[in-house]
N, C-alpha and C positions, 0 to 999 in steps of 0.2 A: 504493500500500500504506500509506504513511504517513498519507494522507488518511483511509482507513477506520479506521486505528488511533486517529486523533484523534477521530473521531466516536464510536467505541465508548468511548473514555476520558471524553468529555464527558457521555455519557448513562448511563454505568454507575452513578454515585452516585444518580441519580434512580431508576433501576431498582431498586437495592438498597434505597433508602428506601421505595419503594412495596411491596416484598416484606416489609419489616420493620415497616411501619406497623401500629400496634395497632388492633385492631377491637373494638367493643363488641357486647353482646348485649342484646336486649330481650325480656322475658317479660310477657305480659298474660294475666290469668286472671279469670274471673268467680266471685265468692264464692257466687253462687246457681246456678252451672252453666249460665247462659245462653250460647247459642252465638252467635258473631259473626264478622264479616269485618273485617280490619284494612287500612287504607290508610296508607302512609307517604309524605308529600309527594305525595299524590294517586295513588300506585301501589298497586294491590291486591296483597296478599301471600298470601292463601289463597283457593282456589276452593271449598273445602268449609268450612262454618261449624264452628268449634271453640269449646270452653269454656276451653281453655288453649292459647296459641300462643307459641312462642319463635322469635324471628327473630335469626339469627346474623350475624356479620361485618358489622356496621354501621360505617361510616367517619365519619359526621358526628357533631358534638358534640350536636346536637339535631334533632328532627324534628317536623313537623306530623302529628299522629296523628288519624285519623278512624276511628270504629268504627260499623259498621252491624250491627244485630241480625237474626238469622234470624227472630225473632218481631217482625213489623213494628209491634206495639203499642208497643214501646219506642222512645223518641226516640233518634236517632243522637247520638253524642258526637263533638265536634271540639275538639281541644286542641292549641294551638301550643306550641312550645318544650318538648317532652318530652325531657328531657336523658338522654343515654346516657353522660355524662361527669361527673366530679366538678368541684369548684371549681378544680382545677389543670389542667383539660382532659385528664385521664387517662381513657381509655376504660374503661368499667366493665361489670359484670354487673348490669343494672337490672331491677326488677320493678315492675309497676303492677297494681292490682286494680280491677275494675269492681264498684261497689256500687250497689244500688238501695234502700238502707235509708231514705233521706231523701226519697223521691219519685222525681224524675227520675234516670236513671242517671248516675253520675259516674265518671271515671277518676282514681284516687287513687294517689299515690306509696306504694310498699310497702317496697322495700328497695334498697340499692345496695351491692354487694360487689366486691372485686377479682376478676378473671377467673381461674377455676380449671378445670383439665382435667376434673375429675369433678363439675362443678357439677350439682346436681339442681334443676330449676325448682320454685318454690313452687306448690303446688296446694291446692285445697280438698279435703282428704281426707275431709271429712264427706260429700262427694258421691261417694266412691270413685273419684276421678280418680287415676290412677296414672301413674308415669313409667317409661320403659324402663330407666332406670339405677337404679331403686330397689333397695335391698339391705337385708339384715338388720343390717348394721353401722351403719345410720343412728343418729346420736346421739339419746339419749332425754332428755326433760325430765320434770319433776315439778310437780304442782299441789297446793298446800295451801289449804284454805278453812277458816276458823274464824269462829265467831260471837262478837262481843265481849260479847253479852248471854247467852251460853251457851244459845241457842235450838237445839234439836235439829232436824235436817233430813235429807232424802234428797237425794242428789246424782245428777244425770243429766248425762252427757257425750255430746253428739251423740245424745240420745234414749235412751241405754242407762243403766239404773239401776246405781249403783255400790255402794250399801250397803243392806242389807235391814233394818237397825235404825237408827232416826234417831239421829244423833250431832251434836255441836256442833263437832268438830274432825276433819277428814278429809284424808288425804293420798293422792294417787294417783300412783304411780311408773310409769316405763316408757312415757311418752307420746311419740309420734312426730310428731304434727301440730303445725304452727306455732301454731294456735289452735283453739279448740273452742267449740261452743255449750253453754252451761252453764244448767241449770235446777235450782233449789232448791225443794223442796216441804217445808214445815215440818210437824212433828208437831202443833203447835198450829194447827188449821185457821183460827183467827182471823187468823193472819199470812198475808198474800197471798204467793203463790209468786213467785219471781224468775226471769225468763228473760233471759239476756244473751248476745248473739252476739259472736263474735270475741274471746273471752277468750284473750289471748296467753300462750303458754308459751315464747315465744322473744323475743329482743331485736330491735333494728332491723336487725341484720345476719343475721337468721335463725339465730342460734345458739340451740340448745335450752338452757333455763335452769331454775332452781329458782324457780318463781313462787309467790307467796303473795297471796291475796285475803281480805278480811275482810267479814263481814256485819254491817252496822250497822242498827239499827232505831229508828224513832221511832213510838211507839204501835204500830199494826198494819201500818205500811209499812216494808218492809225494802229495803236496797240492798246490792249487791255492789260493793265498791270495791277498786281496786288497792292493795296494801300493801307488797310488796317483791319484788325480783327479784335473784337471786344466781347465780353460777356453780354448776353441778352438782358436788356433792362426795360422794365415797363414804363420808366420815366423818360425814355428816349424822346428828344425833341428834334424834329427834322429841321435842317437848315433852310433858310429862305429860298423859295423856288423849287424845293424838293417835292416831287409828286409821289404820293404814297399809295400803294395798291395792296389788297389782300389777295394772296395767290389762289388761283383756281386752276388746277391741273387739267380740268376737262374743257376749258374754254376761256373766255375773256375774264381777267381778274376784275375785282370790284375796287373802285376808288374809295378810300377811307378818309375820314376827316382827320386833320392833324393841326387844328388851330389856324393861326394866321400864316403858317408856313405853306399851306396848300392853297393854290390859287382857286378862284371861283370857277365853277363849272357850268357849262351849258349842256342841255340834254339833246341828244339826237338819236335816231334809230340807225343801227349799223347792221348790215346783212353780212353775216359770217358764213361763207361758202367754203366748205372743205371737202375735197374729193378723196375718198378712200383709195389707198394704193392697191396693187395687185395682191392676191392671196396666194401664198405658197403652201402646199400640203404639208411640207416638213417644217414649217415655221411654228415653233412651240415655245411656251414659257414654262420654266420649271421652278417649282418651289424648292428651297434648299433641303437637302436630305441630311439628317443627322445620324451618324454611325459611330460605333465603337470599334476600335481595332480588334480583329479576330471574329467579329460578328457580322461580316459582310453577307453571309448567307441569309441572315434575317432581314436584310435591307429590302424594303418593298418600294419600288419606284413609284413616284407620284404620277397620277394620270396627267398626261399632257393636254393642255388646252390650246387649240389653235387660235392664232391672233393675226390680224391683218397688219401688214407693214406699210408705213407711209412712204411716199416718194422721198428721196434724199433732197434736202434743200440745197446742198452743194457737195463737192467731192469730199470735204472733211466732215460733213455731218453724218456720223455713223449711228446716232442714237435712234432706236426704233420707237415710234410713237403711235399708239392707237388713235385714230381720228374719229371724232364724233360725227354723227350724221348732220346733213345740212340743217341749219337753224338760223333763226333771227333773234337777236337779243337787244335789249335796250341798255345802252352803255353810256354813262356820262362821259363827255369828252372835255378834258380840261381846256380852258381858254388859254391861248398862247400868252405867256407872260415873259417879261424881261428876265433873263437868267442872271444870277449873281455868282461870279466865280469865287470858289473857296480859296482861302489863303493856304496854299499847299507848297510853300517854299521847301526845296530839297537841297541838301549839301552837294557841292560839285563833286566831292570825292565819295559819294554814296555808293557802296559796293553791293548793297542788298536790294536794289530796287526791283529786280526780277526774280528774287529767290524766295525761299520759304523757311520759316523757323525750324531749328533742329528738332528732331523727334524728342518727345518728353522723356522717354526711357534713357536715351543717350545724355540728355541734359541733366537728369537726376544723378547719373553716375559722375558726370563732370563737376556738378555742384558739390557732391560729397567730397571729391578730391580737393576742391578749393577750401572747403570748410575745415578739412583735416590738416591743412598746411600749418606749420608752426608759427609763422609770424606774417605781418602784413606784406612784407617784401615778397615772400614766397607765394602768398595768396594773390598778390597783384600780378606776378609773372604767370601764374596758372590762369587767372581770369583773362588777361590780355591774349594768351595763347588760345583760349576757348573762343573769344570774340573774333580773333583773326581767322580762325578756321571754320567758323560757322556764322549763321545769321540768327540773331536773338530777337525775341519780342521785348517790348518795354517792361513787361512784368518780370521777365527773366533777368533783365539788366538790374531792375530794382532788387531782386533777391540776391544777386551776386554782389551788388554794391553794399548791401546790408551785412554781408559777411566780413567786410573790411572794418577794422577797428578805428583807424584814424580818419578824421574828417578830410584831411588833405588827400589821403588815399582814395576816399570815396569820390571826391570831386574829380580827381585825375582819371579814375576809371569811367566815371559818367561821361566825361568829355571824349575819352578814347572810344567808348562803345557807340557813340552817336552814329558814326559812319557804318557801323556793323549791325544796325538795328533795322528790322523789317518794317515796323509800323512807325515811321517817323512822325506821323500825325499825332501820336500819343506820347511823344517823348517828354512833354511837359510834366508828366506824372513822375518822372524820375527825380525831380527836385524834392519830392516829399521825403525821400530817404536821407536827405542832407539835414543836418541839425541846425546850422546857423543860417540866418537870413543873408549874410554876406555870400556864403557859398551858393545859395539858391539864386541870388542875383547874378553872380558870376556865370553860373551855368546858363541862365536865360540869355545873358549877353553873348555867350559863346554860340548858342544856337542861332541867334539873330544874325550873327556875323559870318555864319558858314555859307 
């Protein structure tokens, strides 16, 4: 009896550890809706090709991932060391996306989050991919686009026109997708239209944000550039001349009141005529399939639902949009008003105007290294090296600056990081981390003189 008790006593901790061992999850999705098979360390995970696949309860820190496409015209992807864990070996909720934008298919890191019970996998909603856990309570983001030259334009999100009168400042509220395909068609037909895929309305952790992009133009060539990203606030006040709409993915968005910032409107009847595109028998939409490693025989494929594909708006417009039937809607048309150009001065040496902030998982590791440095001199060296090699958000600059002890060091880094910050518009916030009014005034003078 004592012998059996001893055996149970020795193996019980191992058993309990195995039961409590954290597991990670991996989601892979195709931004173009391509269906694929996934292999982890050589083991096939799904018997039916899917465009979004989530694999749960993974125990290894990293895997060798191979992806084979249902369409054999696409080259298979093989990627070693796809991490399911962060820098501290904590198992995470990780997402990767498949992109074909630059030629050969590539598997790119998309997001890394702590594991949550109600996690909803990221999908390309432009392709009408849905999740079983989707709900009306999903957080909403907002997108503002303005032209620094006051050029009036029409905005299309995922192929749906947002404004019926060309305007130079437009804000769309109530967005649920992590990113959108954006197309701008200018009232002045001499200016070439802009088409930009994957315009993010979310941060690196898939949190919906208040995102702002600006249109800059040189002669007749215009570009859409990232400008700022902030947390969504109910107290947001639109700038003068900004036209605010509530997003409606099935048709024309609704104009919403925003105080004196929104111009008066006149009512007119607009006939919206949309022709459905050709129907392809093999055109289907797949719900994401959730599987566990080793259980692929139990995977039951979701029934495919045929969907109509719309005509492409141009060569770069690859987002598939279901088109509503012909209809007539009453839509308020904003009266044309004189646009006010925002004060958006940028430094001549700005190196991050077309870049994106570093991933938060990488930033967290770098921040930890800075905080563990012995003195301000070492912290400053690490902080400058981080800013030089990456693009930071203003909030990240504030956090790094607060790790420095001396006021002189804080001011020095705040000046240094200015050219390496993605959202210059928000840089005034950095002054709040400085203790003395003298330092704050010096930083403000520095920014004005750049």
